[in-house]
C-alpha positions as CSV (number, residue, x, y, z in Angstrom):
1,M,21.5,-23.9,-12.0
2,Q,23.4,-25.6,-9.1
3,A,25.4,-22.5,-8.4
4,A,22.2,-20.4,-8.2
5,L,20.5,-23.0,-5.9
6,R,23.6,-22.9,-3.6
7,L,23.4,-19.1,-3.4
8,L,19.7,-19.2,-2.7
9,A,20.2,-21.8,0.0
10,N,22.2,-19.3,2.0
11,R,19.8,-16.4,1.8
12,E,17.1,-14.9,-0.4
13,H,18.4,-12.9,-3.4
14,S,16.7,-10.5,-5.8
15,R,16.7,-11.5,-9.4
16,L,19.3,-8.7,-10.2
17,E,21.6,-9.8,-7.4
18,L,21.6,-13.4,-8.4
19,S,22.1,-12.5,-12.0
20,K,25.1,-10.4,-11.2
21,K,26.6,-13.1,-9.0
22,L,26.2,-15.7,-11.7
23,Q,27.6,-13.4,-14.4
24,S,30.7,-12.9,-12.4
25,R,31.2,-16.7,-12.0
26,F,30.2,-17.9,-15.5
27,A,31.3,-16.7,-19.0
28,D,28.1,-17.8,-20.7
29,S,25.8,-15.0,-19.7
30,D,23.2,-16.0,-22.2
31,A,22.3,-19.1,-20.1
32,I,21.6,-17.0,-17.0
33,D,18.2,-15.6,-17.8
34,P,16.7,-19.0,-18.6
35,V,18.0,-20.4,-15.4
36,L,16.6,-17.5,-13.4
37,D,13.2,-17.9,-15.2
38,S,13.2,-21.5,-14.3
39,L,14.0,-20.8,-10.7
40,E,11.1,-18.2,-10.5
41,E,8.7,-20.7,-12.1
42,Q,9.7,-23.4,-9.5
43,G,9.3,-20.9,-6.7
44,Y,13.0,-20.8,-5.6
45,L,13.5,-17.2,-6.6
46,S,11.1,-14.6,-5.6
47,D,11.5,-10.8,-5.4
48,E,8.5,-10.6,-3.1
49,R,10.1,-13.1,-0.6
50,F,13.4,-11.2,-0.9
51,V,11.7,-7.9,-0.1
52,E,10.0,-9.4,3.0
53,A,13.3,-10.9,4.3
54,Y,15.3,-7.8,3.5
55,L,12.8,-5.4,5.1
56,E,12.7,-7.4,8.3
57,M,16.5,-7.6,8.5
58,R,16.9,-3.9,8.0
59,K,14.1,-2.9,10.4
60,R,15.8,-5.1,13.1
61,K,19.0,-3.1,12.5
62,G,17.2,0.2,13.0
63,Y,17.0,1.5,9.4
64,G,14.1,3.7,8.1
65,P,11.9,3.5,5.1
66,L,13.9,5.9,2.9
67,R,17.2,4.0,3.2
68,I,15.5,0.6,2.8
69,Q,13.7,1.9,-0.3
70,A,17.0,3.1,-1.8
71,E,18.8,-0.2,-1.0
72,L,16.0,-2.3,-2.5
73,Q,16.0,-0.2,-5.7
74,E,19.8,-0.8,-6.0
75,R,19.0,-4.5,-5.8
76,G,16.6,-4.2,-8.8
77,I,13.3,-4.3,-7.0
78,S,10.5,-2.3,-8.7
79,R,9.1,0.8,-7.0
80,E,5.6,-0.7,-7.0
81,L,6.7,-3.7,-5.0
82,I,8.8,-1.6,-2.6
83,S,5.9,0.7,-1.9
84,N,3.5,-2.2,-1.4
85,Y,5.7,-3.5,1.4
86,L,6.8,-0.1,2.9
87,E,3.4,1.6,2.9
88,H,1.1,-1.3,3.5
89,G,3.3,-3.3,5.8
90,D,2.9,-3.5,9.6
91,A,5.9,-1.4,10.4
92,D,5.5,1.4,12.9
93,W,8.3,3.6,11.6
94,Y,7.9,6.2,14.3
95,E,8.4,3.6,17.0
96,L,11.4,2.1,15.1
97,M,12.9,5.6,14.8
98,Q,12.5,6.1,18.6
99,Q,14.2,2.8,19.3
100,A,17.1,3.6,16.9
101,A,17.6,7.0,18.6
102,A,17.4,5.5,22.1
103,G,19.9,2.8,21.1
104,K,22.4,5.4,20.0
105,F,21.7,8.4,22.4
106,G,19.7,6.9,25.2
107,S,17.3,9.5,26.7
108,S,19.8,12.3,25.9
109,A,18.2,12.8,22.4
110,D,15.8,15.1,24.3
111,G,18.7,17.1,25.7
112,S,20.7,20.0,24.3
113,R,20.3,21.5,20.8
114,K,23.6,20.1,19.8
115,T,22.6,16.6,20.8
116,Q,19.3,17.0,19.0
117,Q,21.1,18.0,15.9
118,K,23.5,15.1,16.2
119,A,20.5,12.8,16.6
120,A,18.7,14.3,13.6
121,R,21.8,13.7,11.4
122,F,22.0,10.1,12.7
123,L,18.3,9.4,12.0
124,E,18.5,11.0,8.6
125,Y,21.4,8.8,7.7
126,R,19.4,5.8,8.9
127,G,16.7,6.7,6.4
128,F,13.9,8.2,8.4
129,P,11.9,11.1,6.8
130,T,12.8,14.6,7.9
131,S,9.2,15.4,9.0
132,M,9.2,12.4,11.3
133,I,12.6,13.4,12.8
134,R,11.4,16.9,13.3
135,S,8.3,15.7,15.0
136,Y,10.2,13.4,17.3
137,L,13.0,15.8,18.3
138,W,11.4,19.3,18.2
139,D,7.6,19.2,18.0
140,E,7.3,17.3,21.3
141,E,9.0,20.1,23.3
């Protein structure tokens, strides 16, 4: 319990993340689930709070919805919870994509075809949908 609370004091964790960290530290893995249940009941562990914090952190770093969704799924968050925050949140993904492109390429993303293709690969890697990238780079011409 104390180890879990120390981990949660540093940052929010998903239940799966915290479980994995505790399993790597303690041999008695049967005691982990009751501890996690207790932490959830007391409000110290919350996947919803984790998703909110994680989403804000990744948006600030310029990542798009597809990448964030994949990362959250890797951390054991349900598709329903992810879609609630990604689809019904206040994020303007198009604006975030423009900022990410401008941060990497400046205004040159509107330049040559080669630069546009490089920008498209960058934005796709960052997790923005292809249709949004296409609209940003080529449909505005």
